[in-house]
Backbone as JSON, one array per atom type, in Angstrom:
{
  "sequence": "MSIIKKFTFIILLITFSNQVNAEKVKKMGNHKDWETYIINKEQGKICFAQSKPVLQAPKANLRDARLFISFRPDEKITNEISITAGYEFNKKNAVTAISGKNKYKFDLTQDRFAWMSDPKKKLEKRMIKTMKKGSRIMVTGYNQKGSQTIDHYSLLGFTKAYNATKANCS",
  "N": [[-21.12, -21.83, 10.01], [-19.97, -22.45, 12.58], [-17.27, -23.1, 12.17], [-16.46, -20.05, 12.2], [-17.27, -19.13, 14.82], [-15.86, -20.75, 16.32], [-12.95, -19.38, 15.59], [-13.4, -16.9, 16.08], [-13.95, -17.1, 18.88], [-11.52, -17.77, 19.21], [-9.56, -16.08, 18.86], [-11.01, -13.85, 20.37], [-10.18, -14.4, 22.86], [-7.42, -14.38, 22.7], [-7.15, -11.52, 22.02], [-8.64, -9.85, 24.16], [-8.57, -10.68, 26.65], [-6.53, -11.51, 29.52], [-5.92, -14.14, 30.32], [-5.12, -16.05, 28.97], [-3.17, -19.01, 28.3], [0.23, -18.46, 28.62], [1.73, -20.74, 27.11], [0.25, -21.8, 24.91], [-0.28, -19.78, 23.41], [1.88, -18.14, 21.12], [4.2, -15.48, 20.78], [5.5, -14.62, 17.44], [6.54, -12.48, 16.27], [7.55, -9.01, 15.43], [6.75, -6.92, 13.13], [7.32, -4.19, 11.82], [4.19, -2.27, 12.0], [2.78, -4.67, 12.17], [1.86, -7.76, 13.71], [2.87, -11.09, 14.63], [1.66, -14.53, 15.33], [1.23, -17.97, 16.77], [-0.62, -20.39, 17.43], [-1.01, -23.24, 19.14], [-3.18, -25.79, 19.35], [-4.82, -28.7, 20.51], [-6.75, -29.53, 18.45], [-5.33, -28.69, 16.24], [-2.85, -26.35, 14.36], [-3.12, -22.76, 14.67], [-2.1, -19.57, 12.76], [-1.46, -16.31, 12.75], [-1.41, -12.89, 11.61], [-1.64, -9.73, 13.14], [-2.94, -6.18, 13.36], [-3.28, -3.22, 14.62], [-5.3, -0.27, 14.69], [-3.84, 2.67, 13.08], [-4.75, 5.21, 13.28], [-8.01, 6.3, 14.33], [-11.74, 7.37, 14.04], [-14.8, 7.92, 15.24], [-12.65, 10.19, 16.97], [-13.32, 10.48, 20.02], [-14.22, 7.74, 20.4], [-12.52, 5.82, 20.86], [-11.61, 2.21, 20.31], [-11.35, -1.01, 20.35], [-10.03, -2.14, 18.03], [-9.15, -4.37, 15.33], [-7.44, -5.76, 12.38], [-7.05, -9.03, 10.89], [-5.05, -11.46, 9.57], [-5.22, -14.53, 8.73], [-4.21, -18.61, 9.07], [-5.28, -21.72, 9.05], [-3.98, -24.44, 9.34], [-4.98, -27.14, 9.16], [-7.49, -27.15, 9.11], [-7.78, -26.46, 6.43], [-7.82, -23.97, 5.84], [-6.89, -21.01, 4.63], [-5.18, -17.73, 4.01], [-7.54, -16.06, 5.26], [-9.11, -13.3, 5.73], [-9.96, -10.94, 8.4], [-11.93, -8.62, 10.42], [-12.21, -6.8, 13.49], [-14.11, -4.03, 14.93], [-14.38, -3.6, 17.57], [-16.7, -3.54, 18.4], [-20.2, -4.64, 17.98], [-21.22, -5.17, 14.69], [-23.37, -3.89, 12.63], [-26.29, -5.15, 10.94], [-27.42, -3.6, 8.55], [-25.52, -2.24, 6.94], [-22.54, -2.45, 5.06], [-19.65, -3.47, 6.02], [-16.65, -2.18, 5.04], [-13.25, -2.36, 3.28], [-10.84, -0.18, 2.05], [-8.32, 0.36, 0.11], [-6.31, 2.75, -1.65], [-7.54, 2.87, -5.1], [-9.03, 0.35, -4.54], [-11.52, -1.59, -3.42], [-13.17, -3.62, -0.94], [-15.78, -5.44, 0.3], [-17.1, -6.87, 3.18], [-19.06, -9.05, 4.32], [-20.18, -11.2, 5.83], [-21.28, -10.95, 9.2], [-20.49, -11.42, 12.63], [-20.12, -11.86, 15.98], [-18.89, -9.47, 16.98], [-17.08, -9.58, 14.66], [-16.11, -9.35, 11.2], [-16.12, -10.76, 7.96], [-15.34, -11.82, 4.59], [-17.46, -13.37, 2.36], [-16.3, -15.55, 0.83], [-15.52, -18.37, -0.75], [-13.79, -19.2, -2.51], [-11.57, -17.77, -2.0], [-10.85, -15.87, -3.75], [-11.21, -13.1, -3.6], [-10.12, -12.54, -1.21], [-7.5, -12.91, -1.75], [-6.83, -11.04, -3.83], [-6.97, -8.99, -2.08], [-5.09, -9.03, -0.24], [-2.75, -9.13, -1.92], [-3.1, -6.19, -2.61], [-2.81, -5.14, -0.07], [-0.21, -5.49, 0.2], [1.02, -4.22, -1.65], [0.16, -1.71, -1.13], [0.25, 1.28, 1.47], [-1.63, 2.02, 3.32], [-4.54, 1.04, 4.65], [-8.28, 1.55, 4.84], [-10.96, 1.03, 7.25], [-13.97, 0.9, 7.21], [-16.89, 0.75, 9.04], [-20.12, 0.22, 10.83], [-21.72, 0.84, 14.01], [-24.48, -0.72, 15.78], [-26.31, 1.31, 16.52], [-26.05, 2.47, 13.75], [-24.07, 4.35, 13.7], [-21.2, 5.51, 12.02], [-17.82, 4.67, 11.68], [-14.31, 4.75, 11.33], [-11.28, 2.92, 10.76], [-8.04, 3.37, 10.15], [-5.38, 1.36, 9.23], [-1.92, 1.06, 9.07], [0.16, -0.25, 6.73], [2.8, -0.92, 6.82], [5.32, -3.43, 7.12], [3.48, -5.49, 6.66], [3.55, -7.18, 4.41], [5.96, -8.88, 5.42], [5.04, -9.85, 7.71], [2.87, -11.42, 6.63], [4.13, -12.87, 5.18], [5.77, -14.65, 7.1], [3.8, -15.76, 8.87], [2.29, -17.17, 7.22], [4.55, -19.05, 6.38], [4.91, -20.32, 8.79], [2.65, -21.5, 9.25], [2.61, -23.89, 7.24]],
  "CA": [[-21.04, -20.66, 11.01], [-19.35, -23.11, 13.61], [-15.73, -22.39, 12.16], [-16.27, -18.71, 12.26], [-17.28, -19.11, 15.9], [-14.41, -21.17, 16.84], [-12.06, -18.82, 15.36], [-14.14, -15.47, 17.0], [-13.85, -17.14, 20.25], [-10.27, -17.81, 19.79], [-9.5, -14.51, 18.85], [-11.41, -12.9, 21.4], [-9.37, -14.71, 23.94], [-6.0, -13.86, 22.85], [-6.86, -10.02, 22.2], [-9.43, -9.11, 25.05], [-8.13, -11.64, 27.62], [-5.12, -11.65, 29.75], [-5.8, -15.19, 31.18], [-4.92, -17.09, 27.91], [-2.25, -19.76, 28.69], [1.02, -18.43, 27.36], [2.38, -21.88, 26.31], [-0.79, -22.21, 23.86], [-0.28, -18.75, 22.3], [2.93, -17.45, 21.17], [4.2, -14.44, 19.51], [6.7, -15.13, 16.77], [7.5, -11.64, 15.76], [7.03, -7.79, 15.13], [7.39, -6.49, 11.8], [7.09, -2.68, 11.93], [2.86, -2.44, 12.34], [2.03, -5.79, 12.35], [2.35, -8.81, 14.61], [2.45, -12.44, 14.26], [1.39, -15.33, 16.53], [0.91, -19.09, 16.66], [-1.66, -21.0, 18.5], [-0.88, -24.63, 19.15], [-4.33, -26.51, 19.94], [-5.09, -29.99, 20.04], [-7.27, -29.7, 16.8], [-4.41, -28.25, 15.09], [-2.02, -25.19, 14.88], [-3.36, -21.56, 14.13], [-1.12, -18.84, 12.62], [-2.2, -15.33, 12.62], [-0.96, -11.58, 11.7], [-2.82, -8.55, 13.46], [-2.44, -4.9, 13.07], [-3.91, -2.14, 15.4], [-5.17, 0.98, 13.4], [-3.0, 4.01, 13.25], [-5.91, 6.35, 13.45], [-9.76, 5.97, 14.54], [-12.62, 8.07, 14.09], [-14.43, 9.54, 15.77], [-11.58, 10.11, 17.87], [-13.56, 10.49, 21.17], [-14.62, 6.78, 20.97], [-11.36, 4.82, 20.78], [-12.05, 1.03, 20.35], [-10.13, -2.2, 20.53], [-10.1, -2.59, 16.91], [-7.82, -4.97, 14.52], [-7.27, -6.5, 11.17], [-6.0, -10.17, 11.19], [-4.95, -12.47, 8.2], [-4.76, -16.08, 9.42], [-4.07, -19.65, 8.54], [-5.49, -22.77, 9.87], [-3.75, -25.69, 8.16], [-5.5, -28.71, 9.43], [-9.06, -27.2, 8.65], [-7.78, -26.01, 5.29], [-8.35, -22.63, 5.82], [-5.68, -20.1, 4.28], [-5.58, -16.52, 3.65], [-8.93, -15.6, 5.9], [-8.98, -11.85, 6.68], [-11.0, -10.63, 9.14], [-11.91, -7.15, 11.07], [-13.01, -6.35, 14.19], [-13.93, -2.75, 15.07], [-14.67, -3.43, 18.84], [-18.38, -3.41, 18.91], [-21.32, -5.72, 17.08], [-21.61, -4.36, 13.54], [-25.03, -3.78, 12.55], [-26.5, -6.05, 9.68], [-28.05, -3.01, 7.33], [-24.86, -1.48, 6.26], [-21.53, -3.42, 4.78], [-18.38, -3.15, 6.65], [-15.7, -2.13, 3.6], [-11.81, -1.96, 3.4], [-10.41, 0.57, 0.68], [-6.62, 1.11, -0.32], [-6.13, 3.26, -3.41], [-9.0, 2.34, -5.82], [-9.62, -1.0, -4.31], [-12.47, -1.79, -2.48], [-13.45, -4.83, -0.5], [-16.95, -5.58, 1.23], [-16.99, -7.93, 4.47], [-20.64, -9.2, 4.47], [-20.32, -11.94, 7.06], [-20.59, -10.32, 10.7], [-20.88, -12.18, 13.61], [-19.87, -11.82, 17.59], [-17.99, -8.45, 16.63], [-16.24, -9.89, 13.79], [-16.49, -9.18, 9.73], [-15.45, -11.68, 6.96], [-15.77, -12.11, 3.27], [-18.16, -14.47, 2.01], [-15.58, -15.95, -0.34], [-15.55, -19.68, -0.3], [-12.59, -19.55, -3.37], [-10.77, -16.98, -1.45], [-10.5, -15.23, -4.92], [-11.36, -11.62, -3.09], [-9.21, -12.34, -0.28], [-6.08, -13.26, -2.46], [-6.75, -9.88, -4.21], [-6.98, -7.78, -1.11], [-3.64, -9.16, 0.15], [-1.88, -8.19, -3.19], [-3.41, -4.79, -2.5], [-2.03, -5.24, 1.17], [1.2, -5.8, 0.11], [1.58, -3.15, -2.19], [-0.22, -0.22, -0.34], [1.06, 1.86, 2.67], [-2.59, 2.08, 4.52], [-5.94, 0.54, 4.26], [-9.15, 2.38, 5.61], [-11.68, 0.19, 7.06], [-15.14, 1.19, 7.79], [-18.0, 0.19, 9.85], [-21.47, 0.71, 11.31], [-22.11, -0.11, 14.99], [-25.88, -1.22, 16.22], [-27.19, 2.4, 16.54], [-26.1, 3.23, 12.56], [-23.17, 5.32, 13.91], [-20.1, 5.13, 11.36], [-16.53, 4.25, 12.41], [-13.3, 4.55, 10.3], [-10.21, 2.7, 11.38], [-6.73, 3.29, 9.39], [-4.41, 0.74, 9.43], [-0.66, 1.1, 8.63], [0.69, -1.49, 6.02], [4.25, -1.14, 6.79], [5.3, -4.75, 8.03], [2.6, -6.49, 6.21], [4.18, -8.44, 3.74], [6.86, -9.97, 6.33], [4.25, -10.36, 8.59], [2.03, -12.32, 6.07], [4.87, -14.0, 4.79], [6.01, -15.37, 8.44], [2.54, -16.57, 9.34], [2.26, -18.32, 5.95], [5.58, -20.26, 6.52], [4.97, -20.74, 10.24], [1.46, -22.81, 9.18], [2.79, -24.33, 6.09]],
  "C": [[-19.99, -21.13, 11.75], [-17.86, -22.84, 13.52], [-15.7, -21.14, 12.55], [-16.48, -18.38, 14.12], [-16.17, -19.57, 16.53], [-13.58, -19.96, 16.65], [-12.48, -17.25, 15.76], [-13.71, -15.91, 18.54], [-12.11, -16.92, 20.51], [-9.26, -16.58, 19.72], [-9.73, -13.67, 19.98], [-10.63, -13.13, 22.57], [-8.08, -14.02, 23.81], [-6.36, -12.08, 22.76], [-7.89, -9.58, 23.38], [-9.3, -9.93, 26.26], [-6.53, -11.78, 27.88], [-5.1, -13.23, 30.46], [-5.63, -16.29, 30.0], [-3.7, -17.75, 28.5], [-0.77, -19.34, 27.77], [1.93, -19.59, 26.62], [1.62, -22.4, 25.08], [-0.6, -20.93, 22.92], [0.92, -18.12, 22.27], [3.41, -16.71, 19.98], [5.4, -14.72, 18.99], [7.18, -14.06, 16.46], [6.54, -10.26, 15.64], [7.66, -7.53, 13.87], [6.48, -5.07, 11.53], [5.62, -2.78, 12.51], [2.09, -3.58, 12.47], [2.94, -6.85, 13.27], [2.11, -10.3, 14.32], [2.48, -13.54, 15.38], [1.18, -16.6, 15.98], [0.33, -19.89, 17.83], [-1.13, -22.58, 18.72], [-1.89, -25.2, 20.13], [-4.11, -28.16, 19.8], [-5.78, -30.48, 18.6], [-6.28, -29.12, 15.84], [-3.81, -26.84, 15.66], [-3.11, -23.9, 13.98], [-2.57, -20.47, 13.69], [-2.01, -17.54, 12.29], [-1.42, -13.92, 12.85], [-2.15, -10.52, 12.03], [-2.06, -7.29, 13.47], [-3.3, -3.97, 14.02], [-4.14, -0.94, 14.61], [-4.45, 2.15, 14.16], [-3.85, 5.03, 13.6], [-7.46, 5.8, 13.42], [-10.59, 7.05, 14.6], [-14.02, 7.51, 14.39], [-13.32, 9.23, 17.08], [-11.93, 10.02, 19.51], [-14.05, 8.66, 21.56], [-13.52, 5.93, 20.5], [-11.9, 3.48, 21.18], [-10.71, 0.38, 20.24], [-10.23, -2.9, 19.37], [-9.02, -3.48, 16.25], [-8.28, -5.63, 13.41], [-6.36, -7.55, 11.27], [-6.16, -10.65, 9.36], [-4.73, -13.87, 8.86], [-5.03, -17.16, 8.54], [-4.29, -20.65, 9.44], [-5.27, -24.15, 9.12], [-4.72, -26.71, 8.26], [-7.16, -28.46, 9.42], [-9.06, -26.42, 6.98], [-7.97, -24.74, 4.77], [-6.96, -21.68, 5.57], [-6.11, -18.78, 3.85], [-6.68, -15.78, 4.19], [-8.49, -14.33, 6.67], [-10.08, -11.48, 7.13], [-10.85, -9.3, 10.07], [-12.87, -7.56, 12.45], [-12.98, -4.82, 14.8], [-14.16, -2.56, 16.62], [-15.93, -3.19, 19.35], [-18.88, -4.53, 17.71], [-21.43, -4.6, 15.68], [-23.17, -4.73, 13.24], [-25.47, -4.69, 11.11], [-27.09, -4.95, 8.41], [-26.79, -2.41, 6.29], [-23.26, -2.43, 6.16], [-20.31, -2.61, 5.85], [-17.09, -3.17, 5.03], [-14.42, -1.85, 4.31], [-11.55, -1.32, 1.87], [-8.97, 0.99, 1.17], [-6.42, 1.4, -1.71], [-7.25, 3.14, -3.61], [-9.58, 1.36, -5.49], [-10.64, -0.89, -3.11], [-13.22, -2.72, -2.23], [-14.63, -4.87, 0.64], [-16.9, -7.0, 1.93], [-18.36, -8.09, 4.64], [-20.96, -10.35, 5.17], [-20.1, -10.96, 8.36], [-21.38, -11.41, 11.76], [-20.05, -12.01, 14.79], [-18.52, -10.85, 17.15], [-16.67, -8.56, 15.48], [-16.63, -9.8, 12.2], [-15.64, -10.15, 8.92], [-15.98, -11.76, 5.4], [-16.17, -13.2, 2.83], [-17.64, -14.95, 0.37], [-14.78, -17.35, -0.23], [-13.95, -19.76, -1.71], [-11.57, -18.77, -2.93], [-10.22, -15.88, -2.53], [-10.43, -13.54, -4.51], [-10.42, -11.38, -2.14], [-7.6, -12.31, -0.75], [-6.04, -11.48, -2.97], [-6.42, -8.8, -3.39], [-5.68, -7.78, -0.38], [-2.5, -8.68, -0.62], [-2.23, -6.63, -2.91], [-2.77, -4.33, -0.99], [-0.82, -4.7, 0.9], [1.91, -4.86, -0.8], [1.26, -1.82, -1.85], [0.52, 0.08, 0.73], [-0.26, 1.72, 3.85], [-4.19, 1.55, 3.84], [-6.96, 0.9, 5.3], [-10.35, 1.34, 6.02], [-13.06, 0.9, 7.82], [-16.41, 0.54, 8.06], [-19.07, 0.76, 10.59], [-21.65, 0.03, 12.81], [-23.77, -0.45, 15.13], [-26.84, -0.01, 15.96], [-27.14, 3.02, 14.97], [-24.67, 4.08, 12.6], [-21.6, 4.77, 12.6], [-18.42, 5.26, 12.12], [-15.69, 4.14, 11.26], [-12.02, 4.3, 11.03], [-8.97, 2.39, 10.17], [-5.84, 2.51, 9.79], [-3.05, 0.9, 8.52], [-0.41, -0.55, 8.02], [2.09, -1.71, 5.97], [4.23, -2.19, 7.73], [4.62, -5.56, 7.32], [2.79, -7.83, 5.69], [5.09, -9.07, 4.42], [6.04, -10.54, 6.93], [3.24, -11.45, 7.81], [2.91, -13.43, 5.52], [5.34, -15.23, 5.85], [5.08, -16.18, 9.08], [2.25, -17.55, 8.03], [3.24, -19.69, 6.25], [5.42, -20.92, 7.79], [3.53, -21.78, 9.98], [1.49, -23.25, 7.98], [2.63, -25.98, 5.8]]
}
């Protein structure tokens, strides 16, 4: 879990703090509804693409939600998909992502983030293929009180953002 904590800490710094040193975090580009970034650290380089929801439910409870794909070559981590809904997920309900007929379960949750427990990355590679072909993906999560939230992400620009992110961390 230490890798997850490290990644969570870095993403929280980028996403939720304005105090990050601009020299360490570099925005590489915009690709329609997706953005790409590189972080250069002493421990190595981290590349990721992120998107914000285009639609959230319930509408009265807007959250700082994100969908990420990341690469950390020095740690031999590729195609890592993670989600934050802007709150701590509960442990009783699964976080899921659905695009068309494809459904993916994120069963590792910690510090407001969810990941797939997929050591061989087969599910994540399949989800990436789904995202490249699709136009939208819907993420469902549950907060600590058990209330459901649904975030709709546009996949416009995902393929270009994914390719740019992968190329920057090859």
